[in-house]
N, C-alpha and C positions, 0 to 999 in steps of 0.2 A: 738586172737581167730581166724586164718584165718582155710576155711572151707576148704577141699581138695573134689575136684571130678576128678573121675582116671574116660579114657571113653578109651575102649581097642575092639576092636575086638576076637566075643566070641569064644573060643578055641584055640587063642593065646597064654594065658599065663596061665600057670597052680598054684597051691597056692603059688609053694615056688618065684615065676616072682614077682607074684602077694605081694606077701607078699616083693618081696625083694623094688618094687615100689612102695609100703610103706614107707616101712624102709623111702627109698631113699628119700621122697617127706618129712618127718616129721624131720627126720636127717636136710639135709636143713633146714628146716624153723627153730629149734635150736638154728642153725650155723649160719645163716646171720637174720633174724630176732629179735635170742636171747626170745623165744618165754620159757613159763615152759613150762615142760615134761610130766605133765597132760595136756596139753590144745590139744589135738586132736577129730578132728572133718575130718574127710575120708566116701566118699561114692565112690565104689564104679561101672562103670556100663560096663559089659559085654554086646556087644550088636551083636545081630545079623547082615551077611555081606550089607542087602538093609534094614540097620536101623543105618548105622556105615560109610556118605558116606564121599569120599574125593578124591578131583584129586592126580594124582600120585604124580604129582609134582606142586611143584609154587615159586618164587622167588629164582628160586636157589637151591634145594631141592628137593629131593625124597624122596617117599615115600615107605614105604613096612607095607605086613600083619600086623606086629609090632607096625605102627604107635601111639601113645598114644596120645591124649588131655590131658592133664590135668587143669581141670578151678583151680583158685586160690581166694576165695575172703574172704578181713582183714580192719579192723579198718586203714581209710588211717590217713596220715601226716608222710611217711616215705619218704628222701629223694628220688632224681630220683637216687642217685647213688648205695644208698642202693637198691631197685628194681631192678636195672641193675644186682646190684650185687646176687642177689636172683638167677633171670633168668640164668647163668650162672652156679653158685651153682645146682641148680636144673636140669638141663640140664648134669652134669657134674656125680653128684650122682643117677638118673634114669640110664643114657646110661650105666655107669658101673655096676648096681643093676638088670640090665635087659636085658643085653645085647644085646644093638639097637643099629645101628645106632646114631648119632648126629640127622642123620635128620627129624631123627622117633620120634622126644619128639615137638608139638607146647604144647605154654604154653600161656596161658590169665591169668594176671590179674585187680585184679576187684576189684579197692577203696570206701568205704565207710563210712560215718560221726558213729563215737560209736552210737549216739544214733536210726539207722537202726538198728541196732542185738540185739535181746533178748537171752538172752540163758533156758527162760525157764519161769512160771508164768505171766507172759508179761508187763514185765518189761526191762531197756535195761539198763539191770547192768554199760556199760561203755561207755554212754554218756557223761558226763565228761571227757572221753581220747581222746585224740587226736591220740595218737599215742602206741596201749594197744595192740595190736595183729591181 
């Protein structure tokens, strides 16, 4: 049940590029985390320049106006190697799909137990699952 939040600078991404980013995220999740194709939850934020603030460079990365912040939340339990593979796969697919520099993608993975997620009705549908999405 990964929830993806994609943050971009307003005016930098048309519908085609946003669609490419969205597809790249979902394809990487399916490929690495083995989620079902209908496990699809994304929020895309297009922010004005005065609300999308970041340094021009950090830890050797150089950022342009194509900079993307990707936040992914999912149920905990996957090994470190899987999470590291996901970071690499996301970067490769998004960079190719959006035509951006590999520097221009920041990813934050957040994990929480299944009982912290409800898909509706106030129920924790994945409460007993240690690794489900």
